[in-house]
N, C-alpha and C positions, 0 to 999 in steps of 0.2 A: 735474135731471140732476146726478149726482155728478161731481165734478171731482178732478183731481190737482193739488194746490197745493204749490208750493215757496216757503218763506219764507226770504229771505236776511237773516240777522241781521247788519247792518252796523256795529254798535257795535264799536269797536276794542279795548275792554277785555275781555280773555279771562276775567277773574274773574266777569263777569256782574253781576246784581243791579241793573241800571239800569232806568229807565223803558222804554227800548227793548225790553229783554228781557221785561218784564212785558206790554207791548203785544203783542209777538209771541206770547207764551203765551196771552193772551186771545183773539187772532185764531185761533190753533190750536185752542183749546178749543171755540170756536163752530163752526169748520169741521168738526172731528171729530164734534161732537155732531150735525151735520146729515148725517153719512155721507161727507164728503169725505175723500180720502186726503191726509195732510199730512206734509211733510218739512221740517225746519228745517236750514238750512246756516248754521253759525256761522262767518262769514268770518274772524274774528280767530283762531280755533282752527286754521286751515289753514296749512300751511307751503308757501310758494312764493316765488320770487325776484321782484324788480322787473324789468320790462323796461327796457332801457337803449338800445335801438336799434330802428330800423324793421326791420332784418334779423332780429333776434331775434323780433319780433312776427310777421313774415311767414313765416319759414323754420323756426323751432323748433317742436317739438311742445308741446302743452299739458302742463305739469308733471304727473307721475303723481299727486301729492297733490291735484290739482284735478279729476281725471277723474270721480269720483263726483259732485261738485258740478255739473260741466258736464252730466253725464247727467241729474241732477235738474232742471236748468233746461230742457233740451231735451225731457224727458219730461212736463213740467208743462203743464196747461191754463191755469193762472193763477199768476202770480209776485207775491209780496209782498216789498217791499224796505223794511226798517226801519233808520233810522240817525239819529244826532244831527247837527245842522248844526255843522260845524267850519270856521271861517274862511270862512263864506259858502257852503260846498258840502259834499259828502259827505267823510267821512274818507278819507285817502290809501289806507288798506288796501282799502277798498271799490272805489275807482277802479282800483287795481292789480289787484284781483280781476277786474273787468270786462275790463281789457286782456288778461289771461291767458286768460279764458274765451271771449271773442268774437274769434277769430282769423280772418284772411282764409282760412285753409285750410278753414274750415267753410262758406264760401260755395261751395255745391255747383255753381254754374254755371261756376266756374273763370275768370270774367271779372272784371276790376277795374272794375266798374260799380256806382255807388251804388244803383241801382234793384234790382240783383240781391241786394244785402245785405238788402233789405227782405223777402226770402223766408225768411231764416234762421230767424226765430222767428214767422213769420206764423201767425195763428190763436190766439195766446195773448193774454191780457189781463194787466194789472198794476195793483197798488195800491202806491203809494209812501207811506210813513208817515215823516214828518220831525219830530223834536223839536228845540226851540231855546230859548234863554234869553230872547230878545226876544219881544214880542207878535207873534202870527202876522199881524195886519193890517199891521204895519209892514214885515214881511218881504215880504208880498204887494204892498203899495202902494208903499212907498218903494224897496225893493230889487228889486221886480218879480219876486220868486221866482227870481232869476237862477240860483242853484246847482241848484235843483229843475228848472228848464227845461233846463239842460244835460243832466241825466240823462234827462228825459222825451224831449226832441227829439233830442239828439245820440247817445244810446245806445239807449234802448228803442224809440222810433219808427223809428230808423234801421235796426234789425234786424227790423222788421215787427210789433212788439207794438202792439196796439190792441184796445179802448180802454185808456188809461192814466188812472187816477184817483189823486188825491192827498189825503192827510190831513196838514195842517200844524198842529202842536201847539206853541203858543207858551207862554212863561213856565213851561217844564217844571221848572226848578229851584226854583220857588216854589209848586208845585202842592200843594194841600191834599187830604186823603183823599177828601172828597166829589166833587171834580172828577176825581180819579183813578178812582174807582168808575164815574163816568159814562163816562169814556173807555174803561175796560175793557168796560163793557156795550156801547158802540158798536162796539168791535173784535170782540166776540163776534157781534154782529148782522152785521157785514160778513163775518166768517168763515163764518157760516151761509149767507149769500147768495153766497159766493165772489166778492166784489166789492172 
């Protein structure tokens, strides 16, 4: 079954050219090769303000510059989020993006009930791809993947996304070409399967 896939490129460097960008492109190549419809949203290229109060989050409209990205997420069957680990979590621009995109006004029930939020993006799956300088097993074992779990549990699962799968890529800054090629091949396979 062909799917609509939205890839959220969460690397904060607008210039591109990082491993995160190459991984997203490899995923896209595999997905499009299998006939899936793919859209990449480059979060760093979007213009939007930071939210500074609960009132802004609850009462203000989604900024006009984010409406296309918001629609791409809500129209997708599968969402892929790619980002580097910064200070143990996602970069600030990606967190600010989610705060702007996932507003209480989109909770169609009109009730302030956490279980109603779970219907917002129900029926969609996600893949989170995180790159980092430390070995992946240390992040998983010693740090218990804390930053990744915040995204999976407190954002994605909270709005109904399931299943959520993760690819944690350690020692990214020391990666040699043979390992990169293996990773790109893996991303293409995941893209073909829309997983």
